[in-house]
C-alpha positions, 0 to 999 in steps of 0.5 A: 912697207919696209925695205931691205937693201940687198946691195954692196953700197955699205962696203962701197961707202966705207971704202969711200970714207977710208979714202978721205984725205986729211981735209975731211973728218971721219973720227968719232971724238969730234961731235957737232951740234945736233940739228933737227928736221922734219924731213927725215930723208934729208937727214939720213942722206946727210948722215950716210954721205958725211957721217962724222959731220952729222954724228953718225958712228960708222966704223971706217976700219974692220973692227966693227960691223957697220950696222948703223949705216945698214940701218940708215940705208934700209930706213932711207930705202923704206921712205923711198919705197913708200913715197914712190909707190904712192906717186905711182898709184896716184899717177895710174889712177888718173886722179888729180892730174894723173895719167890713167893710162900710165902703168903702175910700177910693181913693188919689184920694179920699184925695189929694183930701181931703189937698189940701183939708186943706193948702189950709186951712193959710193960714186955720188959721194966721191963726186960730192968731194969734188963739189966741196973742193970747188967750194973751198977753192972758189970761196975765200970766205970758206975756212974748212970743209966742215963749214961747207958741208954743214952750212953752205946752201949751195952744197946742200942743194947739190947734195940732194940734187945728185940723189934726186937725179938718180931717182929721176933717171930711174923714172921716179920723177914725182918723188925726186921732185918732192925731195928737191922742192923741200931743199928749194924751200930751205935754200932758195935754190931751185934745181930740177932733178932732171938737170945734168950737172958735172963734177966740181960744181959750186953755187956761191950764195945761191938765193934765187938760182934756177936750173931747169929740167933739161939744163946740162952743166959741165965740170968746174962750173961756178954759179952765183946768186939770182942766176937762171938757166931757163926757157926763152919760150914754151912750145905747145903740143899740137891739138892739145888744147893749149897744154904745154909740150913736155920732154923736149930740150929747152934749157941751156948747155953749159961747158967746162970751166965756166963762171956765171955772175950774179943775176945772169939769165941764160935762156933757151936750148943754147950752148955756152962753151968751155972757159967762159966768163959771164958777167953779172946781170947779162941776158944771154939767148944765143950761143957763146963760143969757147974762151969768151968773156961776156959782160954789159959794156954800158950801164945806165946812168942816172942824172943827179940834181941838186934840190934846194 
């Protein structure tokens, strides 16, 4: 099946390109090294959101029609359509763990959902700019936006997550998970597409970060490697023969202007307030009020002996 996008995201994306300030590149003469990947959807997302950084020729002015952008949106929509349709049919068949009572979405329903996802791209792109600014301002090693867009695993992960979350919100949960898990395998950052993440989000280093399905993260939040926003315990459905309960709030809610240090574990449906700093390796399983710094006061000491 082929998909033809009928909406106005092309116009909205070009308007977003035009609003880029001097920190961003959108001129054709600059060419970056080509990078190949077998996961075509991710490559298309890179080119759609930041074309100049991935050598896509998108006219920012009105001198030419943005045919390459339209082609990329249609190609991406076709991948979405085929992937989502396959998962819908598998779920409805009841095979391989599918729910035989789940209604199979019609092609029109899927296409309508895909259109809504692509319609959101201009707004998502503006949000990406805040994530890039957060990374640039929050990492003294970052020397340019280009370095962040092309190299930072935390930015790649949040870029895919924001699209996967839109797919998840449209009910395309399995396909959203497939996109996110591919990036998980590439970056070591595991963000469930159901998680809600605000603007100016920055994951520094990133390896081993886990953010669960019902986690909610505010704006201006910075997370370091090995952080877990996870579950303290799992509930089971009554009479379900040990099947774990699904669809309930079980992960933390993080406020605005929060820094979470490397190795911290924040577990359960607790709330971390605004303007909070959580030190490295802290284990948090209760609410943290606003304007609080949490850290491990005493670290274990080791006795040193001289061996003869």
